[in-house]
N, C-alpha and C positions, 0 to 999 in steps of 0.2 A: 816337361814343365818349361815355360817360357818365362822370361825375366829373370830378375835377381833371385838367388837362393835366400829363403828366409834365415835369418841368424840362428834360429833353433836347429837348422839342419846343416849348418856349416861345418861344425866340429862333432867329432865322434863322441865328446863328453856329453852332448845333448841326449844320447841314448844311454840308458843306465848299464852298467857293466854286466848285470845279470841278463839283460834282454839282448845283448849283442850276438851275432852269429859267430864271430871270431874274436879272439883276443890276440894282442901283440904281446911280447915277452913282458913288458911293463905292466900291462893289465892282469896277466897270469900271475905275476909276483904280488900285485896288491890283492888279487882274489885269494891267494893262498897264504900269504903271510911270508912267503920265501922271499929270498933274494932274486933279483934279474938274473944274476950269475949262476945260481942254482937251476933256474930254469933253462938258461942257455947250455949248461953242462949236460942237463938231461936230454936236450935235443941234440947235442954232439954225439952223445954215446947212443943215440937211436932208442932211448928209453921212451920219448916223448915225441910222438909224431907232429911235424910242422909242415906248413905250406909256404913255399916261398912265391911271393908275387912281386916280381921286380926286385927291389931291394928289402921289401918288407918280409918279416917273417911272422906268419899268422898260426895261431893254434886254436883248435876246437875246444870250447869249454868242457864238453863231455869227455874229450881225450885227456884234458888235464885231471878231471876229477877221477877218471879211471886209472891214470898213472898214480895219483895220490893214493888211491884205495890199494893198488898193488904194492905200495910202499908201506902201508900200515902193518905194524906188528902189535901183538898183545904185550901189554906192560904189566909185568909181575909185581905184586904189591908185598 
């Protein structure tokens, strides 16, 4: 593509969270309702696979979903 980048394509927020190929820690926290620190701790403990690209830490939405499902427990009533 030649010329300036259209404003809608400049920021990752232009693409809905559900449609992104990867999430950063903040995105994963927003999508799950967990804190960014909880996501970071899961990555540190190797419970949640992450991809490092330069200084960015990226997560697969499918991996985040699988991690959450592995954490689920039945709640007795």
